[in-house]
C-alpha positions as CSV (number, residue, x, y, z in Angstrom):
1,M,-28.3,-0.1,-31.9
2,A,-26.8,-3.4,-32.9
3,A,-23.3,-2.1,-32.1
4,D,-24.5,-0.9,-28.7
5,N,-26.1,-4.2,-27.9
6,A,-22.9,-6.0,-28.9
7,T,-20.9,-3.8,-26.5
8,E,-23.3,-4.4,-23.7
9,G,-23.1,-8.1,-24.4
10,N,-19.3,-7.9,-23.6
11,A,-20.0,-6.6,-20.1
12,R,-18.2,-8.6,-17.4
13,I,-17.7,-8.8,-13.7
14,E,-14.2,-9.1,-12.5
15,V,-13.5,-11.0,-9.2
16,L,-10.3,-9.7,-7.7
17,I,-8.0,-10.9,-4.9
18,S,-4.8,-9.3,-3.7
19,D,-1.6,-11.3,-3.8
20,M,1.2,-10.6,-1.3
21,N,2.6,-7.8,-3.4
22,G,-0.7,-6.0,-3.7
23,R,-1.2,-7.1,-7.3
24,L,-4.8,-7.8,-8.2
25,R,-5.4,-11.3,-9.7
26,G,-8.7,-12.9,-10.5
27,K,-11.2,-13.9,-13.2
28,Q,-13.4,-12.2,-15.7
29,I,-16.9,-13.6,-15.8
30,P,-19.6,-12.7,-18.3
31,I,-22.2,-10.5,-16.6
32,A,-24.9,-13.0,-17.5
33,A,-23.2,-15.5,-15.2
34,E,-22.9,-13.1,-12.3
35,K,-24.8,-15.4,-10.0
36,K,-21.6,-17.6,-9.9
37,V,-19.8,-14.8,-8.0
38,W,-22.4,-14.7,-5.2
39,S,-22.9,-18.4,-4.9
40,G,-19.2,-19.1,-4.1
41,A,-18.6,-20.9,-7.4
42,V,-15.6,-18.8,-8.4
43,R,-12.4,-20.6,-7.5
44,L,-8.6,-20.0,-7.9
45,P,-5.6,-22.0,-6.7
46,T,-4.8,-20.8,-3.2
47,S,-1.1,-20.6,-4.4
48,T,-2.3,-17.5,-6.5
49,Q,-1.6,-15.5,-3.3
50,S,1.9,-16.9,-2.8
51,L,3.2,-15.6,-6.1
52,D,6.3,-13.5,-5.9
53,I,6.9,-10.2,-7.8
54,W,7.8,-12.2,-11.0
55,G,4.7,-14.4,-10.7
56,D,6.5,-17.5,-9.6
57,D,4.7,-19.7,-7.0
58,N,8.1,-20.7,-5.5
59,D,6.9,-24.2,-4.7
60,D,10.6,-25.2,-4.1
61,I,10.6,-23.0,-0.9
62,T,7.0,-22.8,0.1
63,G,5.6,-26.2,-0.8
64,L,2.2,-24.6,-1.3
65,S,1.7,-25.3,-5.0
66,L,2.3,-28.6,-6.9
67,T,3.8,-30.2,-3.8
68,I,0.3,-30.4,-2.3
69,G,-1.6,-30.7,-5.6
70,D,-2.1,-26.9,-6.1
71,P,-5.5,-27.0,-4.5
72,D,-8.4,-24.6,-5.2
73,G,-9.8,-22.1,-2.8
74,T,-13.1,-20.2,-3.0
75,C,-13.2,-16.5,-3.8
76,V,-15.7,-15.1,-1.4
77,A,-16.8,-11.8,-2.9
78,D,-17.4,-8.8,-0.6
79,K,-20.6,-7.2,-2.0
80,R,-19.7,-3.9,-0.3
81,T,-16.9,-3.5,-2.8
82,L,-19.0,-4.0,-5.9
83,A,-18.3,-1.1,-8.3
84,D,-18.7,-0.1,-11.9
85,M,-15.7,-0.2,-14.2
86,P,-15.9,2.9,-16.3
87,W,-13.0,1.9,-18.5
88,A,-14.7,-1.4,-19.5
89,P,-17.7,-2.2,-21.7
90,P,-20.9,-0.6,-20.3
91,G,-22.4,-2.6,-17.5
92,S,-19.1,-4.1,-16.4
93,K,-18.4,-4.4,-12.7
94,Q,-15.6,-5.4,-10.3
95,V,-15.7,-6.9,-6.8
96,L,-13.0,-7.6,-4.3
97,A,-12.9,-11.1,-2.7
98,T,-11.2,-12.9,0.1
99,M,-9.7,-16.3,-0.6
100,H,-11.2,-19.1,1.6
101,E,-10.2,-22.7,1.9
102,L,-12.8,-25.2,0.7
103,D,-13.8,-25.9,4.3
104,G,-15.0,-22.3,4.5
105,S,-12.1,-20.8,6.6
106,P,-10.2,-17.8,5.4
107,S,-6.9,-18.7,3.7
108,F,-3.9,-17.8,5.8
109,Q,-2.3,-16.4,2.6
110,D,-5.0,-13.8,2.0
111,P,-3.9,-10.2,2.9
112,R,-7.6,-9.1,3.3
113,A,-8.1,-11.9,5.8
114,I,-5.0,-10.9,7.7
115,L,-6.2,-7.3,8.1
116,A,-9.7,-8.4,9.0
117,A,-8.3,-10.5,11.8
118,V,-6.4,-7.5,13.3
119,V,-9.6,-5.4,13.1
120,D,-11.4,-8.2,15.0
121,R,-8.9,-7.8,17.8
122,Y,-10.0,-4.2,18.1
123,K,-13.7,-5.2,18.0
124,A,-13.1,-7.6,20.9
125,L,-12.0,-4.6,23.0
126,G,-15.0,-2.5,21.9
127,L,-12.8,-0.4,19.6
128,T,-12.8,0.6,15.9
129,P,-9.8,1.9,14.0
130,V,-10.5,5.0,11.8
131,V,-8.1,5.1,8.9
132,A,-7.2,7.2,5.8
133,T,-4.4,6.9,3.3
134,E,-2.5,9.4,1.2
135,L,-1.1,7.8,-2.0
136,E,1.8,9.3,-4.0
137,F,2.6,8.0,-7.5
138,Y,4.3,9.1,-10.7
139,L,2.8,9.6,-14.1
140,L,5.2,8.6,-16.9
141,A,5.4,9.1,-20.6
142,G,3.8,6.2,-22.5
143,D,7.1,5.1,-24.2
144,W,8.6,3.6,-21.1
145,R,8.7,0.1,-22.5
146,E,10.6,1.3,-25.6
147,R,13.0,3.5,-23.7
148,G,13.6,1.0,-21.0
149,T,13.6,3.8,-18.4
150,P,10.9,6.2,-17.1
151,S,10.5,9.8,-18.2
152,P,8.0,12.5,-17.4
153,P,5.0,13.2,-19.6
154,A,6.0,15.6,-22.4
155,A,3.8,18.4,-21.0
156,L,6.1,18.6,-18.0
157,T,9.4,18.8,-19.9
158,Y,11.3,21.2,-22.1
159,Q,13.5,19.7,-24.7
160,G,13.2,16.4,-22.9
161,E,14.2,17.7,-19.5
162,P,11.9,18.1,-16.6
163,N,10.7,21.7,-15.8
164,G,12.0,21.4,-12.3
165,F,10.4,20.8,-8.9
166,Q,6.6,21.0,-9.0
167,L,5.5,20.9,-5.4
168,Y,2.0,22.3,-5.2
169,D,2.5,23.7,-8.7
170,M,-0.9,24.4,-10.2
171,D,0.6,24.6,-13.7
172,A,1.6,20.9,-13.4
173,V,-2.0,20.1,-12.3
174,D,-3.4,22.1,-15.2
175,L,-1.1,20.7,-17.8
176,L,-2.2,17.2,-16.9
177,G,-5.7,18.2,-16.1
178,D,-7.3,15.8,-18.6
179,Y,-5.6,12.9,-17.0
180,L,-6.5,14.0,-13.4
181,E,-10.1,14.6,-14.4
182,T,-10.3,11.1,-15.8
183,L,-8.9,9.8,-12.6
184,R,-11.4,11.7,-10.5
185,S,-14.2,10.6,-12.8
186,Y,-13.2,6.9,-12.4
187,A,-12.9,7.4,-8.6
188,R,-16.4,8.8,-8.4
189,A,-17.8,6.0,-10.5
190,Q,-16.3,3.5,-8.1
191,G,-17.4,5.3,-5.0
192,L,-13.9,6.0,-3.8
193,P,-13.7,8.8,-1.2
194,A,-11.0,10.8,-3.1
195,D,-10.4,14.2,-1.6
196,A,-7.5,16.6,-2.4
197,T,-5.2,16.1,-5.4
198,T,-1.8,17.8,-5.3
199,A,1.4,18.0,-7.3
200,E,4.3,16.6,-5.4
201,F,8.1,17.2,-5.7
202,G,9.0,15.0,-8.7
203,P,8.2,15.7,-12.3
204,G,4.8,13.9,-12.9
205,Q,4.4,13.0,-9.2
206,F,1.0,13.5,-7.7
207,E,-0.7,12.7,-4.4
208,V,-4.4,11.7,-3.9
209,N,-5.8,11.8,-0.4
210,L,-8.6,9.4,0.6
211,L,-11.1,10.4,3.3
212,H,-11.1,8.6,6.7
213,R,-13.1,5.4,7.0
214,P,-14.3,3.9,10.3
215,D,-13.5,0.6,8.6
216,A,-9.8,-0.3,8.1
217,L,-10.7,-3.0,5.5
218,A,-12.6,-0.5,3.5
219,A,-9.7,2.0,3.7
220,A,-7.3,-0.7,2.3
221,D,-9.8,-1.5,-0.4
222,D,-10.0,2.2,-1.3
223,C,-6.3,2.4,-1.6
224,I,-5.7,-0.7,-3.7
225,M,-8.6,0.4,-6.0
226,L,-7.1,3.9,-6.3
227,K,-3.9,2.4,-7.6
228,R,-5.9,0.6,-10.2
229,V,-7.9,3.7,-11.1
230,A,-4.7,5.7,-11.5
231,E,-3.3,3.2,-13.9
232,Q,-6.5,2.8,-15.9
233,A,-6.8,6.5,-16.3
234,A,-3.2,6.7,-17.5
235,R,-3.8,4.1,-20.1
236,K,-6.7,6.1,-21.5
237,H,-4.3,9.0,-22.1
238,G,-1.4,7.0,-23.5
239,L,0.5,7.3,-20.2
240,K,1.8,5.1,-17.4
241,S,1.3,5.4,-13.7
242,T,3.7,3.8,-11.2
243,C,3.7,3.2,-7.5
244,M,7.4,2.1,-7.6
245,A,8.9,3.7,-4.5
246,K,11.9,5.3,-6.3
247,P,11.5,5.4,-10.1
248,Y,14.1,8.1,-10.6
249,T,17.6,8.4,-9.0
250,D,17.5,12.2,-8.8
251,H,13.9,12.8,-7.8
252,A,11.8,12.2,-4.7
253,G,10.4,8.8,-3.9
254,S,6.7,8.0,-3.5
255,G,5.2,7.4,-0.1
256,L,2.0,6.0,1.3
257,H,1.1,7.9,4.5
258,V,-1.5,6.6,6.9
259,H,-3.6,8.6,9.3
260,A,-5.2,6.6,12.1
261,S,-7.3,7.1,15.2
262,I,-9.4,4.8,17.4
263,V,-13.0,5.2,18.5
264,D,-14.8,3.3,21.2
265,D,-18.3,1.8,21.0
266,Q,-19.8,5.2,21.8
267,G,-18.0,6.8,18.9
268,R,-15.5,8.7,21.1
269,N,-11.9,9.1,19.9
270,V,-9.9,7.3,22.6
271,L,-6.7,9.2,21.5
272,D,-8.2,12.6,22.3
273,A,-6.0,14.2,24.9
274,A,-8.8,16.7,25.7
275,G,-6.3,19.5,26.3
276,G,-4.2,17.3,28.7
277,E,-1.4,14.9,28.5
278,P,-1.8,12.8,25.3
279,R,-1.0,9.5,27.1
280,K,-2.7,7.1,24.8
281,L,-1.4,8.9,21.7
282,K,2.1,8.6,23.0
283,S,1.5,4.9,23.8
284,V,0.4,4.1,20.3
285,C,3.4,6.0,18.9
286,A,5.6,3.9,21.1
287,G,4.0,0.7,19.8
288,L,4.6,1.8,16.3
289,L,8.2,2.8,16.9
290,Q,8.9,-0.5,18.8
291,T,7.6,-2.6,15.8
292,L,8.9,-0.6,12.9
293,Q,12.1,-2.4,12.4
294,D,10.4,-5.8,12.5
295,A,7.7,-4.7,10.1
296,Q,9.8,-2.6,7.7
297,L,9.7,-5.3,5.1
298,V,6.0,-4.8,4.8
299,F,6.4,-1.0,4.5
300,A,9.3,-1.4,2.1
301,P,8.8,-4.8,0.3
302,Y,11.3,-4.6,-2.6
303,A,14.9,-3.9,-3.2
304,N,14.0,-0.6,-4.9
305,S,12.0,0.4,-1.8
306,Y,15.3,1.0,0.2
307,R,16.5,3.6,-2.3
308,R,13.8,5.9,-0.8
309,F,15.3,5.9,2.7
310,Q,17.9,8.6,2.4
311,P,19.1,11.1,5.0
312,G,17.7,14.6,4.5
313,S,14.6,13.3,2.6
314,F,11.0,13.2,3.7
315,A,11.2,9.4,4.0
316,P,12.1,8.9,7.7
317,V,15.2,7.0,8.7
318,D,15.2,7.5,12.5
319,L,12.6,5.9,14.7
320,T,11.3,9.2,16.1
321,W,8.0,10.9,16.9
322,G,6.8,14.5,17.2
323,Y,3.9,16.9,17.1
324,G,3.4,18.2,13.6
325,H,7.0,17.2,12.6
326,R,7.3,15.8,9.1
327,G,10.8,14.6,9.7
328,T,9.6,11.9,12.1
329,A,8.5,8.3,11.4
330,V,5.4,8.8,13.4
331,R,3.8,12.3,13.5
332,I,1.0,13.6,15.6
333,P,-1.0,16.1,13.5
334,E,-3.6,16.8,16.2
335,K,-3.8,15.7,19.9
336,D,-7.1,17.2,21.0
337,G,-10.6,16.6,19.8
338,P,-12.2,14.2,17.4
339,G,-9.3,14.8,14.9
340,A,-6.6,13.4,17.3
341,R,-4.6,10.9,15.4
342,I,-1.2,9.6,14.3
343,E,0.3,9.9,10.9
344,H,2.5,6.9,9.9
345,R,5.1,8.2,7.4
346,V,7.3,5.2,6.7
347,A,5.5,3.1,4.0
348,G,6.3,3.5,0.3
349,A,3.6,3.7,-2.4
350,D,4.7,0.1,-3.3
351,A,3.4,-1.3,-0.1
352,N,0.4,-3.8,0.0
353,P,-2.3,-1.7,1.7
354,Y,-3.7,-4.7,3.6
355,L,-0.4,-5.9,5.0
356,M,0.6,-2.3,5.7
357,L,-2.5,-1.5,7.7
358,A,-2.3,-4.8,9.6
359,A,1.2,-3.9,10.7
360,I,0.3,-0.4,11.7
361,L,-2.8,-1.3,13.6
362,G,-0.9,-4.2,15.2
363,G,1.8,-1.8,16.4
364,M,-0.8,0.7,17.7
365,L,-2.6,-2.0,19.6
366,L,0.6,-3.2,21.2
367,G,1.2,0.3,22.5
368,L,-2.4,0.9,23.6
369,E,-2.5,-2.4,25.6
370,N,0.9,-2.0,27.2
371,E,1.0,1.8,27.8
372,L,4.4,2.1,26.2
373,D,6.7,5.1,26.3
374,P,7.9,6.5,23.0
375,G,10.9,8.4,24.5
376,E,11.8,12.0,23.9
377,E,9.9,14.0,21.4
378,T,11.6,15.3,18.2
379,T,11.2,19.1,17.8
380,P,12.7,21.6,15.4
381,A,15.2,22.4,18.1
382,Y,15.9,18.8,19.3
383,V,16.4,15.5,17.6
384,P,17.3,12.5,19.8
385,A,20.9,11.5,19.0
386,D,20.6,7.9,19.9
387,A,17.3,7.0,18.2
388,P,17.3,3.5,16.5
389,R,17.2,3.5,12.8
390,L,15.5,1.8,9.9
391,T,17.7,-0.3,7.7
392,H,18.8,0.7,4.2
393,D,19.4,-2.9,3.3
394,F,16.7,-5.2,1.8
395,L,18.2,-8.4,3.2
396,T,18.5,-7.0,6.7
397,A,14.8,-6.1,6.7
398,V,14.0,-9.6,5.5
399,E,15.9,-11.2,8.4
400,R,14.3,-9.0,10.9
401,F,10.9,-9.9,9.6
402,R,11.6,-13.6,9.7
403,A,12.8,-13.5,13.3
404,S,10.0,-11.3,14.7
405,A,7.6,-12.5,17.4
406,F,5.4,-9.4,16.7
407,V,5.1,-10.4,13.0
408,A,4.2,-14.0,13.9
409,D,1.5,-12.6,16.3
410,I,0.0,-10.2,13.8
411,F,0.4,-12.1,10.5
412,G,0.5,-15.7,11.8
413,E,3.5,-17.9,11.8
414,P,2.6,-19.6,8.5
415,Y,2.4,-16.2,6.8
416,R,5.6,-15.0,8.4
417,K,7.4,-17.9,6.9
418,L,5.7,-17.6,3.5
419,Y,6.3,-13.9,3.1
420,G,9.8,-14.0,4.7
421,D,11.0,-16.9,2.6
422,T,9.6,-15.5,-0.6
423,K,11.2,-12.1,0.0
424,H,14.5,-13.7,1.1
425,K,14.7,-15.4,-2.4
426,E,14.0,-12.0,-4.0
427,A,16.7,-10.3,-1.9
428,I,19.3,-12.9,-2.8
429,R,18.5,-12.7,-6.5
430,Y,18.9,-8.9,-6.2
431,L,22.3,-9.2,-4.5
432,R,23.5,-11.6,-7.2
433,S,22.5,-9.4,-10.1
434,V,25.2,-7.2,-11.7
435,S,23.8,-3.8,-12.4
436,D,24.4,-1.1,-14.9
437,F,26.0,0.9,-12.0
438,D,28.6,-1.9,-11.6
439,Y,29.5,-1.8,-15.3
440,R,29.7,2.0,-15.5
441,T,31.7,2.4,-12.3
442,Y,33.9,-0.6,-12.0
443,L,34.4,-2.1,-15.5
444,P,36.5,0.9,-16.8
445,R,38.6,1.1,-13.6
446,L,39.2,-2.4,-12.4
C-alpha cells in the first residue's frame, strides 16, 4: 500500500502547447497544485513557440527572445482537452493550452490560436467545418540511436531484411498486435476517436484514422495527441514511432490526409450536390488548388518532406482534382448526401496539424466565397497536361510562402514572417550541409 501511495503521489498534470513544428512543449505540475492550471498561473516564454526544429529561438532573425527580454505568456488551458495519461503514474493528466499574451490576447505565434481564428471566420458566415484526419507513421526497431539509421521491427524482417510490401497485410498487423493494442488502449483512455487501423506499404508503416469532428480545433487536437500516443506506446514496447515524411529511401513516405466538409447552422452539408452539379464542392477544390503552392511549406515543412513528392507515388505532384481519384491533390470521395466532402492528399505526416488545417480551411473558404473554377477534372482516362505543379525544392516553397498574400491573410503577417524566416534559415543550413550522398557519389570520382 505504501508503494501504491508513493506512485499516486507522483501523479502530475502536464500543460502542453504546440510550437511551430508541432512539437509539444510545456510544464509538469504536481497534481496537488492543479488549481494553478485553471487559474492562469502557468507561464512560459512566448518565444517557446518560435523555436526551430533544433530548439533554437533564432533571436538573431526574429527578435522575439532576448532582444525584447524574452517575455512570459500565459498558458490558457482548454478543459475540453483534459485527458488521462495511461503511460504515467496513476492519476496523471494532460491538457492542451493556447499561449496568450499577459494582456489576455492570444499570441500571434500560437498554432492553436491561428486555427481558431480561421474557424471564427466560418462561424461569422453561419458555417462549421467538419474535419477528420488520417495519420500514417512508421514503427521502427528500438536501436535506431545506436544504428544511426531506421530499421523495421524485427518481427517484420527476415535476416535483417524487410519481408516486403505490407499493404493491408493482416500478418503485419498481427505480428505487431501487442503494440497496436497498446496504442488503441491509450487512445481510448484519452478519448481519441480512433477508428480503423491498417498496415500501409512500407515495412512497419501503419495508418490510424480519426473520426470526423464538427470542430476543427478538436480534430487538430486529436491528431497531435495521436502522434504522442503512437510514440508513448512504442516506448512501452522498446520501439520507436516516427512521423518523418520519408524515413527510408526505398519505401513509401508517410502522409496526413484530411477529409473536410462544411455544415450550415441547420446542420446541412453545404457541399452536398444532391444529385446535381457539385458547384460548391468544385469551388472549394479550386480554392485549395489555387493556394497549394503558397501553403506547401505548411504541408511539407522540412527538407526531408520534399523527398516524398515523387512522380508515380501516392504523394501528389500535380495540382489536380478528381472524383475518387487517389492520384490527385484534392479528391472528392463523395459528392451527394451528408458524406459529401473533399480529401486533401498533400500534407506529410510531419505537418503541424493546426497550421495544416488553417491552410486547408483557408483555401476552402477562398473557393467558397469566390465561386472559383478548378479546371478540368482528372480521370483514369484523362490527366490535364498543363496542370501547375508543387515544388520538389524546400527553398522554393519557403520563398513562395514568404511572398504569399494568402498566407498573410490566413496566418497573419507577423506569423508569415516568423515562420518564413525560420524555415529560410533551416533551408539554407540544409543546402550548405555536405551529405553522405555527396561523399559516396562525388568523392571517389572527382
